[in-house]
N, C-alpha and C positions, 0 to 999 in steps of 0.2 A: 458387766464383769463376766469374763469367760469362765465357764465351768470346766474343771479339769476332767480328763478321761476317768481318773480314779473316782471322782465324785459322781460322774454321770453313770458309769458302767459298773461300779463296784459298791460304793456307799449307798447310792440312791435305791438300787434294787433290794438292798438288805435292811433298809429302814423299817420295813414292815415286819421283819423277823426279829431283829435285835433292838432292845429298848435301853439297855444300860451299857456303858463303857467299862472296861476293866479297871481303869484308873479313876482318880477323883476328879481330874480335869478333862471334861468331855471335849472341849475345844482343842486342847493340846493333843488328845488322842487322834482326832480327825485330821489335824494338821500333819502329824507324823505319818498317819496312814496314807494321806494323799502324796506326801513326799516319798515315802518308801515304795509306793506302787506306781510312781510316775514313769518308770521305764517299761511298763508292760503295755502290750497292745490291747485294743478294745475287746478282741475275741477272748484273750486270756482273762481279762478282768470279769467279763460276763460269765465265762465258764467257771471261774473260781467262785464268784458270787453264787452261782447256781449250786455248786457243790456244797458250799458252806450252809446255804439255806436248807438244802435237802437233808444235811446231816446234823443240823442244829439240835442240841440237847437241852438248851435253856435259852433265855432271852438276853444273855450277856454277850456283847460283841467279842469275837475271838481276839486273842492276843496278837500283837503286831506280827510276831514270827509266824503264827499260824496263817495269817492272811497272806504273808509273803510266800510261804510254802505252797499254799493253795494256788497262787498265781504261777509260781514256778512249775508246779505239776501240770497245770493247764498248758503252759507254754511248751513244756517238754512233750506233752501228748500231741500237741499240734505240729511241733517241729522236732520229731525224733532225730537223734544223732545218726548220721550214716553209719552203716555197718562196715567199718574199715577192717580188713583182715590184718591181724597182728601175728607175726611169726611166733609159733608156740615155743620154740626153743631159744629165741633171742639170738644175739650175735654169737659168732664162733669163739670158742675159747682160744686165747693165745697159746702158742706152742709151749712156752715154759710152764704154764698152768696145767696143760694136758699132760706134760711129762711128769709133773709132780704127782698128779693123780695116779699115773701108771706106777711110778716108783713107790708110792705109799700103799696102793691097793693090790697090784699084781706084778711085783718086781720080776718074778720068774717068767711070766708071760712076756714082759717087756724084753727080758734078756733073750728069750727064744726068738722073739721078733727081730731083734738086732742081728742075731746069728743067722737067721733065715732070710734076712733082707726084706721082711715085710713090715718093718717098724714104721715106715711112713704111713701105710694104710691103717695100722693100728692107731697111730697118733691122730690121724685125721678123723677116725671114728670117734675118739674121745673128744676132739675139738668140736665136732658137729653134735654129738649126742650128750655130751657132758657126763659121761659115765663110761665104765670099762665094758667091753663086749664080753659075751658069754657064749659058750658052746658053739652053735652054728655060726654065730656072728664072727667068732675068731676064724672059723674055717672060711668064711666069706672074705675076710681080710687077706688070708693066704691066697685064696683063689683069685682075688683081684690083682694081687701082685704077680701071680703066675700069668694071668692074661696080659698084663702090661709087658712082662718079659717076653712073652711069645710074639707080641706085636713088634717089640724092639728087634728081636731076632729076625723076624720076617722082613723088616725094613732093611736091616743090614745085608740080608741075602739079596734083596731086589734093588738096592740102591744103584743108581747109574750116574750120580754126580750132578743131577739137575739142581736148579735153585730151590725147588720144593724139597728135594732130598736134603739139601744143606740146611734148610730151616728145621726139618724134622730131626736132623742129626744134632743140631744145637739143642732142641728140646730134650733129646735123649741124654745128652751130656748134662743138662740141667736136672733131669730125673736122677741120674746116678750121683750127681754132686749133692743133691738134697738128701738122698739116702745116706750118704757118707756123713754129712753134717749132722743129721738127726741121730744116726747110730752113735756117733762119737759123743754127742751131748747126752744122749740117754744113758750110755754106759758110764759116763762120768758121774751122772746123777745117781746111778745105781751103786757106784763105789762109795758115795758118801750121802745117802738119802736123808739122813736126819737133818744135816745142816741145810740141804737144798730145800726140803719141804718146809723148813721153818722160815725161809726167806719170804 
């Protein structure tokens, strides 16, 4: 009869340490133990047995759950999970959610941003950071818009009708269209913030 890995590498090494099983039926305990530990590798069984024997406080066999946990801990130590980087901030907030935050928390800043044409930068900040900007961050939103406007003006001055210029022109049209769309939606939300925020 073939001896199971759990019998050979976990139970047998511990027979000299533990004398009593926690339940009344010794055979049932060992049957369950072999069944529950059947998925573990030899190295994990041996390491878990070593850990339990070293830390034994009495001669009663550990509960099934403690044996399983010891094997799981040995396996985790042998095969640690790879350190996969996870984005700290998670996915970007949808536009409507970011607008609701602006309308609820800083409506006056949102209105100034609409009137000053830097609402898109402000909105994108909230989408990315999931909070409203403060102080210097607001100035950065304005400065970013100013830089974009300067590039647009430079392109318009130097444009010569090439295919590349036409593509950039379409991008500029898209930028202006997004500004107008966001500005309109933001001002509408600011006119009736209570109902919009409740949605």
